[in-house]
N, C-alpha and C positions, 0 to 999 in steps of 0.2 A: 504494500500500500504506500502510495505517495501522498504528501500533503502539499497542496498548491496554494501559493500566496498570490492573489490576483489583483494587480494594480490597474485601475482604469485610466483612460486618457483624459483629455480636457473635459471639464465638468465634474470629474471626480466621483461619478455615481457607481456605487457597488451593484446597482440593478443591472448595469450593462452586462455583467457576467452571469446572470441568473440561469441562462440556458446551458452554459458550459458547466456551472456548478452541478446542475442536475445530470448532465451527460457524464461527468467524472464520477459522480456518486453511483450511477448505475454500473460503473466498471469497478466499483469497490474502493474508490479513492476519496479523500477528503479535500475540501477547498474552502478557503476563506477569501471573500471578496471585500475589498476595502472601500470605505467612504472617506473621501479626501476633503480637506477644508479649501476647496478650489475657489470659493467665492470670497475668501479672506485675503485682502491685498497685503496683509502683513505676513502671510504664510510663505516660507521658502521651502526648498526641498528637504531641509533638515526637519522642519515642522511636519511636512508630509510623512516622512519616515517615522517620526515620533508617534504620530497618530496611527500609522499602520501597525507599529509594534504594540501599541496599547490594545488595538483590536485583535491582533494576532494572539497575544497572551490570553485574552478573554475567550476567543472563539476556537483556537486550535487545540487547546488542552495539551496534555503531555505528548511530546513527540519523542518516540523511543530512539530514533536514530537520525542525525542530521543528514544522512544519505537520502532520506526520504523527502526532504524539503526542496521544492522547486518554486522559484520566484518568476512570475510572468508579468511583463509590462506591455501594455497596449498603447500605441501612439505616443503621446506625451509621457506616459508611464515609463518609457524607456529611460527617462532622466532620473526616476526614483529607483529603478530596479537595482543598479549596482550598490546603492547605499543600503537598501533594505536587505539585499542578499547577505551583505556583511553583518548586519545587525542580527539576523535570525539564523545565521550559520547555514545558509542554503548550500546544496550540492551543485546546483546549476541554475542558470537563468535562461528563460525563453523570451525573446522579444517578438511581439506580434504586430505587424504593420507599424513598426515603432520608429521613433526618432532615436538614433544611436549617437549618444554624445561622446565627444572627446573629453578627457579629464579637464575639469573646471570650465567647461563650455556652458554658455547660456542658451536657452531655446531661441532667443532673438538672433544670436550669432549663427546658430545651426540653420535657421530658416534663410538667413542672408547668404550663407556660403555653401550649403550642402548641394544645391542644385534642385531642391524639391520644387520650387516655384517654376523653374524652367521646364522641369519634367512634366508638371501638371499643364503648363501652357502648350507643350508639344502634344500631349494627349488630347487636349481640347481642340487643337488644330486638326489632328488626325480624325477626330470624330465630327469635324465640320461645324463646331460651335464657334460663336464669336470669341476671339481672343480678348481677354480682359473681362469676361462675363463674371458676375458675382457668384460666389459659391451658393449653391442651392441645396438645402438639406436633403430633399427627396431625391434629387438627381445625383448628387455627389456622395451622399452617405447612406441613404436608406433605399437605394435603387434595387437591392436584391434581398431586402429584409421582408419576411412575411407580413401581409397586411395587418393581421391581428397583433403582431408585435409592434408594428409601427403605431397602431392605434393606442396601444398601452403606453408607448413612449410619449406620444403627443399628449396623452391625458395627464402625464406627470409634469408637463411644462418644460420649457427649455432649461437645461442645466446651466448654471452660471459659472464662468471661469474668469477670475481676475487676470487682467493683462500683466499685472506686476510680476507674475511668475516668469514671464519671458525674459526678464532682466536678472534672474537669479541663477547663479552658477551651480553646476553639479559638482559638489566638493568631493571628488574621488581622484585617486592617483592612477589606478589601473583596475581592470575588471577582476573582481575577487575570485570568480569561479568560471568554469567553462560556459560559453554562451552559444545558444543556437537561435536561429531566426526563422520565423514562420511568416510567409508573405501571401497576401490575398491576390490571386491572379487577376481579379477584376477591380482592384483598388483604384478609385478615381482621384483620391486625395494624394496618396503617395504611390504613384504608378509602379507596377511590378518591376520593370527593368531598372528604374531608379533605385528601388530597395535592394535589388541584387548588387548594383554597383557599390552602394554604400556599405553593405554587409561585407563585401569582398575587401573594400578599401580599409575599413576601420577594424574589422574583426578577423578578416581572412577566412570567412566561412561562406559557403553557398547556402542560400535559404532553402527551406522546404516550401514549395509553392503548392497551395491548395485552392480550390474554387472559393470565391467570395470577395466582397468588397471591403471597404475600410472597417465597417462595423461587423466584422466576421464572426464575432462571438454571438451576435444576434441572428445572423443569416445562416451560418453553417456550424452550429455548436458541436454536432457529433464529429464532423471532420476535424474541427479545431481540437477537440478533446483527444482524438486519436493522434494528432500531430504533437500535442503537448506530452503525450505519453512516449512518443518517439519510437 
């Protein structure tokens, strides 16, 4: 049995992971999905990790072996993943459609230098959409999520994410444990080819590519659970 520590992306909602938690449970594993203080402009990544650790201690219970602990970071959660992995003594990290930071990098610097925006613009051009079009939640994020799940997400209201986190550095020196990358083949926010380049450049790994868009935990929970189990 493995115990998965699931970090959400922007908005910090634990609900994002609920379908994956169920899929892992049916396979005999445990998972803790974290609620982050994403709307707090004073919260940095250290605060995010402190909150995760508090929830982890309460929800995970006794973990008999650190070899069973897997930290998973989605999107912006890639910035919290190396810090949390060190705090909880994880055996490995899995990054899912994630931003992959360099030591002490900020999300603002990552967006400015990684090539993510150019990759998204190229995809928009390939799809024949107007370049510079505003992000549309349904088209760019929920396009492959089941209607019933979209309806539930919409009923909860739009999650809030303070822009202040974009200027906060990720205070780590090196990745503390082995890292694998899972990429959604149909991601329109961080296109698949872009994710492959970044994973190879920064981690020296080839991503596992599975069907699904950016919100892959909502659209393809069983496939993602299988990928997390490796």
